[in-house]
LOSE-383925 format. One line per field, with one value per residue (C-alpha): x, y, z. Coordinates in pm, 1 decimal. Example, Ala and Ser with C-alpha at 12.3 -4.5 7.8 and 13.67 -1.06 7.14 Angstrom:
REM LOSE-383925
xx	(1230.0 | 1367.0)
yy	(-450.0 | -106.0)
zz	(780.0 | 714.0)
This chain:
REM LOSE-383925
xx	(-7719.2 | -7559.3 | -7239.5 | -6949.6 | -6640.1 | -6272.0 | -6030.8 | -5713.0 | -5613.0 | -5565.9 | -5629.2 | -5995.8 | -5958.5 | -5892.1 | -6224.7 | -6099.4 | -6450.0 | -6625.4 | -6997.0 | -7053.6 | -7348.9 | -7294.3 | -7503.1 | -7745.4 | -7578.4 | -7727.0 | -7696.2 | -7500.2 | -7554.0 | -7598.9 | -7621.3 | -7887.0 | -7932.9 | -8014.8 | -8172.0 | -7952.2 | -8124.6 | -7841.0 | -7467.3 | -7249.5 | -6919.0 | -6638.3 | -6279.6 | -6174.9 | -6336.9 | -6123.8 | -5807.5 | -5878.6 | -5951.0 | -5637.7 | -5414.7 | -5328.5 | -5478.0 | -5344.7 | -5624.2 | -5721.5 | -5900.6 | -5940.4 | -6178.4 | -6394.1 | -6719.8 | -6647.5 | -6888.2 | -6946.8 | -7232.5 | -7513.4 | -7887.8 | -8132.5 | -8423.1 | -8384.5 | -8489.1 | -8319.5 | -8231.6 | -7958.2 | -7997.3 | -7988.0 | -8072.7 | -8290.5 | -8408.9 | -8450.4 | -8747.6 | -8801.3 | -8873.6 | -8685.8 | -8466.0 | -8103.0 | -7772.5 | -7430.2 | -7115.4 | -6736.0 | -6696.0 | -6827.0 | -6738.2 | -6516.1 | -6435.6 | -6600.1 | -6347.9 | -6017.5 | -5892.5 | -6007.6 | -6358.5 | -6408.3 | -6358.9 | -6582.2 | -6308.0 | -6413.4 | -6283.5 | -5932.6 | -6004.5 | -5711.8 | -5955.0 | -6193.0 | -6332.1 | -6435.9 | -6711.8 | -6584.6 | -6231.1 | -6262.3 | -6627.1 | -6814.7 | -6983.9 | -7272.6 | -7180.0 | -7435.7 | -7805.1 | -7764.3 | -7529.5 | -7480.4 | -7388.3 | -7356.3 | -7690.9 | -7530.8 | -7334.5 | -7626.7 | -7774.1 | -8125.1 | -8178.7 | -8389.3 | -8713.6 | -8616.5 | -8382.0 | -8467.5 | -8230.2 | -8017.5 | -7975.6 | -7904.2 | -7619.7 | -7363.0 | -7421.2 | -7290.7 | -6922.1 | -6850.4 | -7106.0 | -7011.7 | -6634.3 | -6667.8 | -6865.2 | -6601.8 | -6332.2 | -6509.8 | -6522.6 | -6152.7 | -6062.8 | -6229.3 | -6406.5 | -6661.9 | -6955.6 | -6844.0 | -6486.3 | -6298.4 | -6282.2 | -6077.7 | -6180.3 | -5902.9 | -6049.0 | -6418.1 | -6545.4 | -6847.1 | -6743.1 | -6659.7 | -6992.0 | -7165.3 | -6924.3 | -6975.5 | -7349.5 | -7283.9 | -7030.7 | -7264.3 | -7545.1 | -7311.4 | -7247.7 | -6886.7 | -6720.9 | -6592.2 | -6299.3 | -6239.3 | -5924.7 | -5952.6 | -5805.7 | -6141.2 | -6324.7 | -6654.5 | -6587.3 | -6506.1 | -6839.7 | -7017.9 | -6844.8 | -6964.1 | -7316.5 | -7309.8 | -7204.4 | -6825.4 | -6728.2 | -6404.3 | -6273.9 | -5923.1 | -5644.2 | -5430.5 | -5135.9 | -5347.1 | -5383.2 | -5736.0 | -5783.3 | -5785.3 | -5598.4 | -5798.3 | -5901.7 | -5917.6 | -5894.3 | -5994.2 | -5804.2 | -5992.2 | -5742.0 | -5506.6 | -5197.5 | -4939.3 | -4869.2 | -5232.4 | -5176.6 | -4875.7 | -5079.9 | -5354.2 | -5102.5 | -4950.3 | -5297.8 | -5371.0 | -5386.0 | -5193.2 | -5333.5 | -5521.7 | -5573.5 | -5553.8 | -5763.2 | -5652.2 | -5956.2 | -5777.9 | -5725.1 | -5436.7 | -5199.4 | -4924.9 | -4671.9 | -4609.9 | -4352.5 | -4073.3 | -4194.5 | -4045.4 | -4094.0 | -4211.0 | -4527.3 | -4608.6 | -4486.7 | -4734.3 | -4910.2 | -5056.9 | -5155.6 | -5190.0 | -5453.3 | -5539.4 | -5900.3 | -5928.5 | -6266.5 | -6564.6 | -6774.7 | -7138.7 | -7211.3 | -7059.3 | -7287.1 | -7600.6 | -7523.6 | -7456.8 | -7762.8 | -7987.2 | -7821.1 | -7838.7 | -8216.7 | -8249.1 | -8048.6 | -8154.7 | -7845.8 | -7898.1 | -7641.5 | -7563.1 | -7547.8 | -7544.0 | -7700.7 | -7549.3 | -7679.8 | -7498.8 | -7327.4 | -7175.9 | -6979.7 | -6656.4 | -6768.8 | -6853.5 | -6507.4 | -6337.5 | -6537.9 | -6436.8 | -6069.7 | -6094.7 | -6260.8 | -6577.4 | -6830.9 | -7040.5 | -7116.1 | -7134.3 | -7188.8 | -7452.6 | -7524.9 | -7884.2 | -7857.9 | -8216.6)
yy	(1500.2 | 1836.5 | 1918.3 | 2161.3 | 1942.0 | 2008.0 | 1804.4 | 2004.8 | 2277.1 | 2631.6 | 2992.3 | 3076.2 | 3349.9 | 3079.7 | 2908.7 | 2551.5 | 2416.4 | 2258.5 | 2188.2 | 1816.9 | 1581.5 | 1271.7 | 959.5 | 1002.3 | 859.8 | 579.6 | 558.8 | 264.0 | 86.7 | 340.3 | 632.4 | 879.6 | 1046.6 | 1417.3 | 1639.9 | 1944.9 | 2281.4 | 2495.0 | 2468.8 | 2726.1 | 2833.9 | 2816.8 | 2939.0 | 2576.3 | 2503.3 | 2783.4 | 2644.2 | 2297.9 | 2438.8 | 2652.4 | 2379.6 | 2543.4 | 2227.0 | 1922.7 | 1738.7 | 1407.8 | 1300.2 | 1431.8 | 1475.6 | 1590.4 | 1782.8 | 2046.7 | 2182.2 | 2091.6 | 2315.5 | 2115.4 | 2148.7 | 1920.0 | 1681.0 | 1307.3 | 1124.8 | 788.7 | 558.0 | 296.0 | -34.2 | -19.0 | 350.2 | 444.8 | 783.0 | 938.4 | 932.4 | 1036.0 | 1409.7 | 1496.2 | 1804.7 | 1732.0 | 1914.0 | 1776.3 | 1939.9 | 1910.0 | 1596.2 | 1322.3 | 1024.2 | 881.3 | 523.2 | 544.9 | 301.1 | 486.7 | 634.8 | 982.9 | 877.8 | 677.5 | 990.4 | 1216.0 | 1370.8 | 1235.3 | 1556.0 | 1413.0 | 1065.2 | 952.6 | 774.4 | 1072.6 | 1161.3 | 1508.2 | 1628.1 | 1784.8 | 1660.9 | 1282.6 | 1243.9 | 1436.5 | 1739.8 | 1973.1 | 2174.4 | 1951.3 | 1875.5 | 1553.1 | 1429.3 | 1112.2 | 1124.2 | 890.3 | 893.8 | 901.9 | 1217.7 | 1407.9 | 1682.3 | 1792.1 | 2159.7 | 2401.8 | 2513.1 | 2871.0 | 2882.9 | 2847.8 | 2643.7 | 2939.8 | 3073.8 | 2725.0 | 2647.6 | 2900.7 | 2771.8 | 2426.0 | 2518.7 | 2882.5 | 2879.4 | 2547.3 | 2592.5 | 2944.9 | 2802.5 | 2534.5 | 2804.1 | 3000.3 | 2683.2 | 2610.4 | 2969.3 | 2921.5 | 3258.4 | 3311.0 | 3551.4 | 3904.6 | 3848.6 | 4036.8 | 3853.4 | 3944.6 | 3837.5 | 3867.1 | 3870.8 | 3933.1 | 3714.8 | 3484.8 | 3268.9 | 3565.8 | 3738.8 | 3431.4 | 3386.5 | 3745.0 | 3683.0 | 3387.2 | 3585.0 | 3881.9 | 3642.2 | 3511.3 | 3865.9 | 3887.0 | 4215.8 | 4189.1 | 4365.3 | 4309.9 | 4349.0 | 4353.0 | 4540.2 | 4607.6 | 4933.4 | 4765.4 | 4474.2 | 4717.1 | 4887.4 | 4550.0 | 4443.5 | 4754.2 | 4699.3 | 4346.2 | 4463.8 | 4500.7 | 4784.1 | 4850.0 | 4769.2 | 4838.7 | 4716.8 | 4408.0 | 4622.2 | 4802.3 | 4669.9 | 4666.2 | 4926.6 | 4657.0 | 4326.2 | 4029.1 | 3723.5 | 3520.1 | 3565.0 | 3371.4 | 3421.7 | 3364.8 | 3506.2 | 3234.0 | 3443.5 | 3375.6 | 3742.5 | 3778.0 | 3500.2 | 3690.6 | 4010.8 | 3829.9 | 3674.0 | 4013.6 | 4148.3 | 3882.4 | 3935.4 | 3693.9 | 3342.5 | 3417.8 | 3182.3 | 3232.5 | 2978.4 | 2952.1 | 2890.0 | 2784.0 | 2455.2 | 2617.8 | 2887.1 | 3044.5 | 3018.2 | 3084.5 | 3363.8 | 3381.1 | 3552.1 | 3665.5 | 3427.3 | 3727.0 | 3728.0 | 3374.2 | 3418.4 | 3448.3 | 3125.9 | 3253.6 | 2969.7 | 2896.8 | 2637.0 | 2511.0 | 2428.1 | 2110.2 | 2034.4 | 1984.8 | 1706.2 | 1623.3 | 1732.8 | 2074.1 | 2099.9 | 1999.6 | 2239.3 | 2527.1 | 2473.0 | 2467.5 | 2782.1 | 2955.0 | 2905.5 | 3034.1 | 3356.7 | 3367.2 | 3407.6 | 3595.5 | 3508.9 | 3748.9 | 3573.9 | 3630.8 | 3377.2 | 3233.8 | 2976.1 | 2640.9 | 2707.0 | 3026.9 | 2840.9 | 2954.0 | 3317.3 | 3276.1 | 3129.3 | 3411.6 | 3672.5 | 3498.7 | 3503.2 | 3876.7 | 3952.2 | 4072.3 | 3845.8 | 4014.8 | 3747.6 | 3406.5 | 3296.6 | 3026.3 | 2823.6 | 2761.8 | 2398.0 | 2283.9)
zz	(5466.2 | 5395.3 | 5583.6 | 5592.0 | 5608.2 | 5672.3 | 5458.6 | 5525.7 | 5767.6 | 5639.9 | 5749.4 | 5788.2 | 5526.2 | 5263.6 | 5352.3 | 5410.9 | 5480.8 | 5183.8 | 5141.0 | 5084.4 | 5050.2 | 5263.4 | 5324.0 | 5612.7 | 5924.7 | 6134.4 | 6513.1 | 6648.1 | 6977.3 | 7257.5 | 7015.9 | 6906.6 | 6568.9 | 6574.7 | 6313.4 | 6381.1 | 6406.8 | 6544.4 | 6603.2 | 6774.0 | 6618.3 | 6874.4 | 6876.8 | 6921.4 | 6582.1 | 6438.6 | 6598.1 | 6453.6 | 6107.6 | 6106.2 | 6250.6 | 6582.7 | 6730.5 | 6548.4 | 6369.3 | 6527.7 | 6210.9 | 5858.5 | 5694.1 | 5985.9 | 6027.0 | 6295.2 | 6553.7 | 6917.3 | 7033.3 | 6876.2 | 6930.0 | 6754.2 | 6771.9 | 6817.9 | 6500.5 | 6550.9 | 6841.8 | 6842.2 | 7020.3 | 7397.6 | 7425.0 | 7720.0 | 7843.3 | 7496.5 | 7262.4 | 6903.1 | 6895.5 | 7217.4 | 7205.4 | 7289.9 | 7311.5 | 7226.2 | 7361.4 | 7335.3 | 7547.9 | 7317.7 | 7535.6 | 7807.3 | 7904.8 | 8248.8 | 8395.3 | 8427.1 | 8754.6 | 8652.1 | 8549.5 | 8868.3 | 9083.0 | 8874.2 | 8659.7 | 8321.7 | 8164.3 | 8222.5 | 8078.4 | 7862.7 | 7628.1 | 7597.5 | 7255.8 | 7146.4 | 6918.1 | 6596.9 | 6667.8 | 6701.5 | 6593.2 | 6325.8 | 6474.5 | 6407.1 | 6097.4 | 5926.3 | 5901.3 | 6103.1 | 6374.6 | 6576.6 | 6945.6 | 7241.7 | 7417.6 | 7762.5 | 7672.8 | 7519.2 | 7735.2 | 7827.2 | 7747.1 | 7954.4 | 7792.8 | 7877.6 | 7576.3 | 7210.4 | 6993.2 | 6885.5 | 7239.1 | 7376.1 | 7132.6 | 7268.1 | 7621.6 | 7531.7 | 7519.2 | 7598.2 | 7876.7 | 8034.3 | 8008.6 | 8149.9 | 8441.2 | 8505.8 | 8489.5 | 8761.8 | 8974.5 | 8915.9 | 9010.0 | 9348.6 | 9328.3 | 9605.0 | 9640.7 | 9717.4 | 9598.0 | 9325.5 | 8992.2 | 8687.3 | 8336.8 | 8077.1 | 7727.7 | 7673.8 | 7393.4 | 7389.9 | 7688.2 | 7910.4 | 7835.0 | 7980.5 | 8272.6 | 8389.2 | 8416.8 | 8648.5 | 8853.3 | 8896.2 | 8995.0 | 9266.9 | 9388.5 | 9270.0 | 9185.3 | 8827.8 | 8659.5 | 8286.4 | 8075.7 | 7696.7 | 7400.1 | 7236.3 | 7318.4 | 7219.6 | 7457.3 | 7740.0 | 7683.9 | 7674.9 | 7996.6 | 8179.7 | 8047.3 | 8190.3 | 8535.1 | 8536.0 | 8769.4 | 8576.9 | 8227.7 | 8101.6 | 7875.8 | 7934.2 | 8044.2 | 8305.3 | 8658.0 | 8798.1 | 9071.7 | 9342.4 | 9380.6 | 9253.2 | 9452.3 | 9129.8 | 8754.7 | 8445.6 | 8121.1 | 7795.0 | 7544.4 | 7406.1 | 7479.5 | 7748.4 | 7815.6 | 7925.5 | 8181.2 | 8315.2 | 8343.2 | 8534.3 | 8771.6 | 8851.9 | 8932.4 | 9197.0 | 9568.5 | 9790.6 | 9766.2 | 9443.5 | 9150.1 | 8774.2 | 8580.9 | 8217.4 | 7997.3 | 7678.0 | 7500.0 | 7309.6 | 7436.8 | 7227.7 | 7511.7 | 7878.1 | 7890.6 | 8141.2 | 8456.1 | 8784.0 | 9073.3 | 9276.8 | 9061.2 | 9181.5 | 9539.1 | 9828.0 | 9730.1 | 9407.2 | 9172.4 | 8801.0 | 8702.0 | 8355.8 | 8270.0 | 8062.7 | 7908.9 | 8142.4 | 8285.6 | 8221.5 | 8578.7 | 8499.1 | 8195.6 | 8386.9 | 8673.6 | 8437.9 | 8217.6 | 8523.9 | 8661.7 | 8322.6 | 8315.2 | 8672.5 | 8629.5 | 8334.5 | 8114.5 | 7789.9 | 7522.8 | 7240.9 | 6903.9 | 6531.9 | 6294.6 | 5976.2 | 5726.6 | 5747.3 | 5412.7 | 5557.4 | 5827.3 | 5663.5 | 5680.3 | 6049.2 | 6119.4 | 5930.0 | 6123.2 | 6445.6 | 6339.3 | 6267.1 | 6601.7 | 6430.0 | 6602.2 | 6868.2 | 7124.2 | 6954.5 | 6594.2 | 6548.9 | 6235.4 | 6122.0 | 6017.1 | 5962.6)
């Protein structure tokens, strides 16, 4: 199989991914083999490649927004057939027996594995995944529209749930990249009023086009106090800005696997039962709920397509803030 593999971490501008030809993988017990057609390029991929997130394994094939067709079944697999379309997301597996898994919080499993971090991912023509963690994809989305939903979409949806936002309430979105452009479509479907903070003039314009009633800079307060906010930018000062914009009893959900820091802040900003919540991964139930909702709304992701061999270019464009919506690799 062809793959783009990371052997050492380095800035995206130095193109650390290398094209390699690897033996075709075989599915083990409980696994499926996919012929990959599309794989989304996520900021988490960038953080792994550049070393902001410490590598769990090197060399590794990145990519955790995988869409493909089943072309091999390991022993004991049920529910999947050759030719089925399947999606593979960030959560690659959990033990199913720990205290977190037993109460439906598999996203917190201490033995969890992650696609493109612990297991080879989808920057390749083939990928192997646990059958019980593969996802059915709505027919409403083609492969290239489905791929960005599998991380940015699902984690944005979980962030909205963690924030506790309710229909009719005032929601702040801080940062307006690929995940936020999907989250706003869910929030508007729920009847929320949305206020967006971002540095980019183009993202402000996009936010208004998607239904935000106000868009400003990070150092601007929205015109009304917020009932909840979700931060997408991996910067602690953005978290502080969101917290200061909250009404009493509001929640900031931090949608970031890596944050540069949490700056010192006045206790008065947290007073009146305001809360900070981190969002860690997501569960399969989150993914199933979101994919069903996305088909109902229907969500329309923005994406730009790149050949598999241009994965390094896509990561560099993402690092430079040049990607409009989501970058997706054409892997077939």
